[in-house]
LOVO-603617 format. One line per 10 residues: number of its first residue (from 1); their letters; for each residue x, y, z of C-alpha. Coordinates in nm, 3 decimals. Example, Ala and Ser with C-alpha at 12.3 -4.5 7.8 and 13.67 -1.06 7.14 Angstrom:
BEGIN
1) AS) 1.230 -0.450 0.780  1.367 -0.106 0.714
% end
This chain:
BEGIN
1) MGMFTQFITS) -0.055 -1.097 -2.285  -0.235 -1.080 -2.621  -0.450 -0.779 -2.712  -0.776 -0.974 -2.700  -0.692 -1.131 -2.363  -0.594 -0.788 -2.231  -0.923 -0.645 -2.354  -1.121 -0.919 -2.179  -0.916 -0.883 -1.860  -0.949 -0.504 -1.845
11) TQFYLFGRSH) -1.319 -0.510 -1.928  -1.396 -0.767 -1.660  -1.186 -0.575 -1.409  -1.388 -0.260 -1.478  -1.724 -0.435 -1.458  -1.623 -0.617 -1.139  -1.502 -0.288 -0.998  -1.831 -0.114 -1.073  -1.999 -0.370 -0.850  -1.743 -0.389 -0.569
21) FTATGWAKHA) -1.496 -0.097 -0.566  -1.733 0.201 -0.569  -1.914 0.364 -0.277  -2.213 0.147 -0.368  -1.995 -0.163 -0.334  -1.867 -0.044 0.004  -2.221 0.011 0.134  -2.315 -0.341 0.025  -2.009 -0.499 0.189  -2.042 -0.296 0.509
31) KAYVANELEQ) -2.376 -0.460 0.585  -2.178 -0.770 0.690  -1.954 -0.581 0.935  -1.956 -0.645 1.308  -2.134 -0.342 1.450  -1.903 -0.078 1.603  -1.602 -0.309 1.584  -1.366 -0.030 1.481  -1.538 0.246 1.672  -1.484 0.056 1.998
41) ATLTGKVYAV) -1.128 -0.059 1.927  -0.874 0.028 2.196  -0.518 0.081 2.065  -0.356 0.249 2.365  0.011 0.151 2.387  0.028 0.030 2.028  0.259 0.184 1.768  0.199 0.217 1.394  0.394 0.352 1.098  0.208 0.479 0.792
51) TGANSGVGRE) 0.385 0.594 0.476  0.218 0.876 0.285  0.026 0.972 0.598  -0.025 1.338 0.506  -0.292 1.282 0.240  -0.573 1.057 0.121  -0.633 0.718 0.277  -0.296 0.730 0.455  -0.399 1.045 0.640  -0.736 0.894 0.724
61) AARFLASRGA) -0.573 0.581 0.864  -0.323 0.780 1.072  -0.599 0.997 1.216  -0.814 0.697 1.308  -0.532 0.500 1.473  -0.435 0.802 1.682  -0.800 0.858 1.775  -0.808 0.511 1.934  -0.502 0.575 2.150  -0.211 0.465 1.931
71) TVYMLCRSEA) 0.120 0.635 1.863  0.140 0.685 1.488  0.459 0.763 1.299  0.381 0.955 0.983  0.648 0.864 0.725  0.626 1.146 0.472  0.844 1.297 0.198  0.759 1.661 0.269  0.808 1.790 0.622  0.592 2.095 0.551
81) RAAKARAEML) 0.298 1.893 0.417  0.332 1.642 0.700  0.335 1.918 0.963  0.027 2.080 0.808  -0.161 1.750 0.800  -0.056 1.671 1.157  -0.180 2.007 1.284  -0.512 1.958 1.104  -0.556 1.608 1.243  -0.473 1.720 1.597
91) AELADAGGLP) -0.740 1.989 1.569  -0.992 1.740 1.434  -0.919 1.494 1.713  -0.940 1.765 1.979  -1.278 1.876 1.844  -1.395 1.514 1.861  -1.324 1.502 2.233  -0.955 1.482 2.304  -0.647 1.308 2.170  -0.569 0.981 2.345
101) GSLEILVGDV) -0.286 0.890 2.107  -0.013 1.086 1.929  0.116 1.168 1.581  0.491 1.182 1.515  0.664 1.280 1.189  0.956 1.106 1.023  1.071 1.263 0.696  1.192 1.045 0.410  1.130 0.948 0.048  1.021 0.586 -0.003
111) SLAASVKDLA) 1.124 0.599 -0.370  1.490 0.620 -0.260  1.669 0.319 -0.113  1.904 0.529 0.100  1.615 0.728 0.245  1.419 0.410 0.324  1.723 0.267 0.501  1.749 0.587 0.710  1.374 0.588 0.783  1.384 0.230 0.907
121) AALSEKAPRL) 1.686 0.302 1.126  1.523 0.613 1.276  1.197 0.431 1.342  1.377 0.134 1.499  1.560 0.375 1.729  1.258 0.586 1.828  0.977 0.332 1.847  0.969 0.088 2.140  0.760 -0.150 1.928  0.583 -0.164 1.591
131) DALVCNAGVL) 0.240 -0.321 1.580  0.184 -0.253 1.211  0.363 -0.106 0.913  0.128 0.038 0.650  0.298 0.083 0.312  0.069 0.333 0.145  0.290 0.596 -0.023  0.354 0.605 -0.396  0.281 0.782 -0.722  0.107 0.727 -1.054
141) LNEKTMTPEG) 0.289 0.921 -1.326  0.188 0.967 -1.688  0.547 1.015 -1.807  0.850 0.805 -1.727  1.037 0.960 -1.434  1.359 0.822 -1.289  1.469 0.875 -0.930  1.813 1.024 -0.853  1.919 0.665 -0.782  1.831 0.558 -1.137
151) VETTFASHLC) 1.509 0.361 -1.077  1.166 0.430 -1.229  0.972 0.619 -0.963  0.642 0.428 -0.958  0.819 0.092 -0.924  1.062 0.229 -0.665  0.802 0.394 -0.441  0.526 0.134 -0.448  0.720 -0.189 -0.465  1.097 -0.213 -0.454
161) FGSYLLTREL) 1.188 0.034 -0.181  0.855 0.157 -0.041  0.731 -0.199 0.025  1.004 -0.460 -0.007  1.304 -0.276 0.137  1.110 -0.099 0.412  0.957 -0.429 0.522  1.292 -0.606 0.510  1.461 -0.340 0.723  1.182 -0.334 0.982
171) LPLLKRSEGR) 1.136 -0.709 1.014  1.344 -0.738 1.334  1.130 -0.475 1.508  0.809 -0.628 1.371  0.908 -0.974 1.493  0.988 -0.850 1.842  0.655 -0.668 1.855  0.443 -0.945 1.703  0.353 -0.690 1.439  0.202 -0.707 1.094
181) VVYVTSGGMY) 0.239 -0.539 0.752  -0.031 -0.394 0.527  0.047 -0.312 0.164  -0.208 -0.070 0.017  -0.256 -0.207 -0.333  -0.503 -0.132 -0.613  -0.764 -0.318 -0.812  -0.558 -0.217 -1.113  -0.340 -0.520 -1.041  -0.617 -0.737 -1.189
191) NSKFPGVDAC) -0.503 -0.614 -1.532  -0.169 -0.799 -1.549  0.080 -1.044 -1.409  0.411 -0.905 -1.284  0.645 -0.876 -1.586  0.972 -0.908 -1.393  1.197 -0.657 -1.221  1.409 -0.595 -1.532  1.100 -0.469 -1.717  1.020 -0.222 -1.438
201) VDPDAKAYDG) 1.352 -0.071 -1.330  1.419 0.138 -1.642  1.145 0.083 -1.903  1.175 0.216 -2.255  1.058 0.578 -2.253  0.876 0.553 -2.588  0.677 0.251 -2.478  0.621 0.373 -2.121  0.264 0.349 -1.994  0.219 0.509 -1.652
211) QFAYVYAKRG) -0.101 0.317 -1.584  0.069 -0.016 -1.642  0.379 0.083 -1.444  0.134 0.128 -1.157  -0.044 -0.200 -1.237  0.284 -0.393 -1.235  0.389 -0.246 -0.900  0.052 -0.326 -0.746  0.055 -0.684 -0.873  0.406 -0.707 -0.732
221) QVLLAEHFAK) 0.279 -0.605 -0.387  0.024 -0.887 -0.393  0.296 -1.137 -0.483  0.528 -0.991 -0.220  0.266 -1.040 0.052  0.228 -1.403 -0.056  0.605 -1.446 -0.043  0.639 -1.303 0.308  0.346 -1.515 0.428  0.562 -1.820 0.354
231) AEPTVPVVTS) 0.907 -1.680 0.433  0.816 -1.490 0.754  0.516 -1.668 0.906  0.553 -1.488 1.241  0.479 -1.150 1.075  0.145 -1.153 0.889  0.171 -0.956 0.564  -0.145 -0.874 0.370  -0.254 -0.646 0.086  -0.546 -0.408 0.119
241) HPGWTDTPAV) -0.746 -0.262 -0.169  -0.917 0.066 -0.070  -1.155 0.058 -0.366  -1.209 0.353 -0.597  -1.156 0.633 -0.347  -1.177 1.006 -0.409  -0.829 1.132 -0.314  -0.593 1.408 -0.436  -0.374 1.140 -0.596  -0.668 1.014 -0.804
251) DLAYGSQKSY) -0.745 1.371 -0.912  -0.387 1.419 -1.025  -0.364 1.088 -1.209  -0.707 1.074 -1.375  -0.848 1.426 -1.389  -1.191 1.431 -1.552  -1.164 1.059 -1.634  -1.224 0.974 -1.270  -1.594 1.011 -1.355  -1.572 0.652 -1.485
261) LEPMRSTWQG) -1.505 0.541 -1.126  -1.809 0.709 -0.972  -1.974 0.690 -0.729  -1.633 0.706 -0.564  -1.571 0.618 -0.202  -1.499 0.879 0.062  -1.151 0.867 0.211  -1.293 0.698 0.523  -1.471 0.433 0.318  -1.143 0.364 0.142
271) AEGMCWLCAV) -0.931 0.366 0.457  -1.145 0.180 0.708  -1.050 -0.161 0.567  -0.682 -0.073 0.624  -0.765 0.042 0.976  -0.945 -0.285 1.047  -0.641 -0.482 0.932  -0.428 -0.279 1.175  -0.664 -0.310 1.471  -0.812 -0.660 1.449
281) DRARLEPGAL) -0.660 -0.950 1.643  -0.372 -1.103 1.445  -0.529 -1.447 1.465  -0.810 -1.328 1.239  -0.578 -1.228 0.956  -0.510 -1.453 0.658  -0.140 -1.396 0.576  -0.079 -1.327 0.208  -0.443 -1.249 0.138  -0.580 -0.957 -0.063
291) YLDRKPQRKH) -0.844 -0.773 0.140  -1.126 -0.543 0.037  -1.368 -0.419 0.302  -1.243 -0.652 0.578  -1.272 -0.969 0.366  -1.018 -1.172 0.162  -1.079 -1.143 -0.211  -0.995 -1.331 -0.529  -0.679 -1.214 -0.709  -0.751 -1.285 -1.076
301) LAGPFFTDGS) -1.026 -1.201 -1.327  -0.861 -1.290 -1.657  -1.060 -1.596 -1.765  -1.385 -1.615 -1.964  -1.697 -1.511 -1.775  -1.506 -1.372 -1.476  -1.310 -1.689 -1.406  -0.950 -1.662 -1.287  -0.780 -1.762 -1.610  -0.401 -1.780 -1.625
311) ATKNSDDEVK) -0.293 -1.457 -1.797  -0.240 -1.265 -1.472  -0.079 -1.545 -1.273  0.292 -1.568 -1.195  0.459 -1.902 -1.133  0.633 -1.985 -0.806  0.968 -1.957 -0.984  0.877 -1.612 -1.118  0.788 -1.493 -0.768  1.114 -1.627 -0.627
321) RMVADLDKLA) 1.301 -1.448 -0.905  1.109 -1.126 -0.836  1.203 -1.127 -0.467  1.567 -1.214 -0.539  1.586 -0.935 -0.797  1.423 -0.683 -0.562  1.678 -0.772 -0.296  1.969 -0.741 -0.539  1.846 -0.410 -0.675  1.806 -0.272 -0.322
331) EDTLAATPVV) 2.157 -0.383 -0.225  2.314 -0.257 -0.548  2.137 0.080 -0.513  2.244 0.119 -0.152  2.603 0.026 -0.240  2.609 0.290 -0.515  2.480 0.566 -0.287  2.760 0.796 -0.166  2.804 0.807 0.210  2.760 1.161 0.343
341) G) 2.975 1.284 0.630
% end
């Protein structure tokens, strides 16, 4: 993408975001909601898995789903942080009038292929069904960081292993359960097309841009949802944009610059769209769609005067190549991982 086109794209993304992604945008969109639709949802007997459920919008989603009667598996990297969050949520739910559902912890790192494989196996063994998988965990790093398996961490956690591989491994359980998948993406994906897996696996350290590593992974999630909508029509896969939400991850990534995103959404305002996608009848979902505040959204802003343009669009052949390359990378990484025991 040329510098001028990138400038136009990024500027329009920011201006569009000021109108739609902030707390003000949420309040405007929420006026169209069905009154008390989530508050009256009954999820007793349903089972959910949420990655990164110990913090931010993932924690908020896990707490809500449990509050409506569901069993929620918290897929978290740190057992200590997960246990602390679980204890806090249990106390909050008890104070609110009891705990009809439950919160269970599964420890694993979604940036590592071997760990994702183990997480999926453990969940498939423990859970009698899976009504929704919420792929929420990931990082935004300012310096290039490689995982022990030799893959750039942002790409690994958000897209290759934390979304693609985890979904692939849980598809049998999701199919049996008539489940669905929600990828928690970001409006940042409006800034670029997906550049290809080779550009993301091990980018040049001198040219590394943490913001764009994140952008590429998030655009990849949108494309991945579109792919699964065609390849696995019995399992609706969608992407969900939480808007500009005030979370610990945003504090870490942006620091004082997060003031440009104000007024930021509360964690509930950011998470409730994800919760709606988990709770609503499957027939109301549009597979492959990008959702913000319970409504499918446009996916491109790169043209003049807020038109779609072409700069951020990937061809069908590029998407097929992306999925094939993700699959190959996952298999190659798993094959290279030493077997313990």
